[in-house]
N, C-alpha and C positions, 0 to 999 in steps of 0.2 A: 503493501500500500504506500503510495506515494503523498506524504505527510507536506507535501509544497514545495523542501527544501532544492534548493538546484544545486550541479557541485559545485560553480562556479561562484558561485556568493557565501558568502562567511556570516554568522550570528554574528550582531558587536561584542567586542570582550571589552567591554567598559564603558560606561553610564554615566553623563553627561546632570549628575543631581540639582544644579543651578539649575543649567538649561530648561528641566522641567520643571524646577518651580519657577521661571519667569514665565515658560510657556499658561501653568496653570494659571497665573497671576493676568496674564493678558490676553489668555483666551476665554477663561471659563469664572474670572475673577477669585481667583481660588488663590489665599495666600500660607505658603508650606515655610513656617518659620520657627527656629529654635529660641524658646526664652532665656537660649542660654548663647546665645550670637556672641560674638565680642565684639560686630559692626558696631551692633547696638550701646546707647547709651544704657547705665540702670537706669533710671525713670524712666525710658521703653520698654528694655526689657520689663521690670513690677508692672507698667502700664498692658502687653501682651499676659503674664503672669494674670491679672487679675480679668482680663476680660474671658481667658482663657478658663478661667472657676467660675464667673458668671453661668456661661454658657455651658461648659461639662462639668463644673464641679467641683471641689479638692481631690487632690488625690488621692487615692487611697494612706498612701505608705503615709502622708502627710495629713488628712485625718485620724491618726493611730497618736503619732507624734503629739498630736494636740489634744487627745485625753478626750476623743470624738469617734464614734463609734463609723465603724468602714463598711 
């Protein structure tokens, strides 16, 4: 059974994640960023963390360390 792989074409060996994230923002309006990204200042990272917690809740490990049930 031929799965569409042609011998002259090799699959990519590396992935450009920054390009994928850039395309997600430009094409879909999705922002993919780590709250620990060193390119951001502390206030920017803190704002992202707060937005993430508002939308998705606190991380379970953080809830337990603060005495809250997860």
